[in-house]
Each structure stands twice: as structure tokens, then as C-alpha cells.
N, C-alpha and C positions, 0 to 999 in steps of 0.2 A: 426553473432549469431552462436554459436556452436550448433551442432545437438542435444545435450542433454539439451539445455537451454529451460526452460518452460517460459510461459509469466507471466507478472506482471500487476497488476492494480494499478494505482495511482488515489486516490480520493483526489483532491486538487482543490480549486477554485481560487487561486491567480495566475493570468496569468504569472507574473514574475517567481514564483516558478515552475510553470509548464514548462516554457521555459528552466529554468536552469536544471531541472531534465531531460527533453527531450534531451538537449544538452549533458548532462553527459552520458546518455545512448548511444547517438550517438557516442560520443568519445570512448566509451567502445566497439563499434561495435555491440550494442544490441538495436538499435532504434526500431526494429520490435518487440522486446520483451515487450514493454511498451504500455499499453492501458490507456488512460487518461479519467477520468470521472470527470466533473467539478462541480457537485452538488449532493446533497443527492438524489434528485428525479431521476437523471440519474443513480446513483448507484443502486437505487431500481429497475429501469428498467433492468439494467444489471443482478441483482440478479434473477429477474424473468426469464430472458433468460437462466440462468444456470439451472433453474428448467426444462427447455425444452432440457436438455442434451447438452448444450453448454459446451465447454471445460472449466474446472475450472482453475483458475490461481494458480501458484506456491506460490504467495504471494500477499497480498494487502498492499500497502503503503498508510497510512491514515493520513490526517491532521485532527486535532480535531476541529480547528476553521474554520468551513465552514459557508458561508453566510446564515444567517437565521436559521441554525440548527447546532446541535452539532455532530461532527463526532463520539463521544462516544455513542450517541443514536443510530447512524447507526451501530456501532460495536455491540451493544447489540441486535439489530435486526438480524444481521448476525449470531451471536452466538445462537440465539433462533431457527434457522432453521436446521434440521438434515443434509441437503445437504451441508450447508456452515459452520457448527459449527467448523469444523476442518481446514478450510483454514487458514494458518498462516497470521497474521496481525501484521505489524510493524507500530507504530505511528511514524511519522516524523513531528515534531512540533517545533515551536519556544517557546512554553510555557514550563516553568520550574516550574510551580505552583504545589506544593505538592498534592493539591486536584485533579488536572487533572491526574497526574501520578498515584496516588492511585486508582482513579476511572477507569483509563484505564486498570490497572492490574486486578482489581476486575471484569471488564467486559470481560476479556479474551484475552487481547492483548498479543502477544508473546514477544514483545520488545518495548521499548519507547526510541526513540532517538531524540536528539535535532538537528535541522537543522543547519549545519555549516554555518558560515557567508561567508566564502571564497569558490569560485568555485572549487579550487583544492581539498579542504577538502571534499566538497560535492561529487565530482567525486570519490575520494578515498573511502568514506563511501559507496556510491552506488555500487562501484566495489566489495567491501566486501559483501554487501547485495546480489548482483546478483550472486556471486560465491556460497555463502552458501545456500541461499534459492532457487536459480534457478538450481543449479547443485548438491550440496552435500546433502541437506536436503531430507529425505524420508518422503513423505506424505501418508495419508491413503485414498486418493481419486483417 
């Protein structure tokens, strides 16, 4: 991990997708940069820790199809809090439904990306995300 790399949070409940994303970050030499949260309730606990001055992430990677709850509801909760309203959020989803995409942008997502089917494509996409959001993007927190 480069010294300027900040950390990311992945909110994802699919074990296979978690494994693939973790492996991609590991191959990029940035395994330590990724914190995985596997449910909305765990994400809310993490948000509460941030209220106690925990280091905020450079980016949240969010799946919108979480077991039992919508990631978009979670996004709206995140945007409603002054401390977290400016954390960049990128939806990484298999859904191409227009209503999901439209709601994500209305809820304040910074980008909506479809999960690639091939591991090499996923690794390439995550490399671009890590470079832009982790090193080049300037945040206000």
C-alpha cells in the first residue's frame, strides 16, 4: 500500500463478491486498504464509530442488494449525517435497473458501476477506483 493511500470500506453481503474484491485489492498490493462490512447493521455500527473520531474512509464501495435491506436506504442514512454526508460512495452492483440507478443518484451516490463478470476486469476497475478515490481525489474531511 502506498503511503498516500487512504482506506476504503466495502459494504457487501455476498461472500463470493467479498472474496473476489479482497483478492483484487491484494493483487493490487492494497489488501490493508479495504475494510469489509457484511450487513447494514454492521455498517451502522461502523458509522457510529466514525462519530467517535474514527478515521473516515476515502471511499465507500456499496452494493445495493443487501440481505434484508436496501443499500440505497443505507446510503440515504449516510447522506443525512453531517459527518458522513461528503464521504464519496460508489455503488458497485450487478443491477442495471433504471429505477435503482436513478434512486442511487438522487440519494447522493458519486458513481454507479456495474460489477464486471470477469476477475481481470474487476481487478482493473478496482485499480482505477483505488487510484482515483484513494490517491487523487481531494475530500473535505
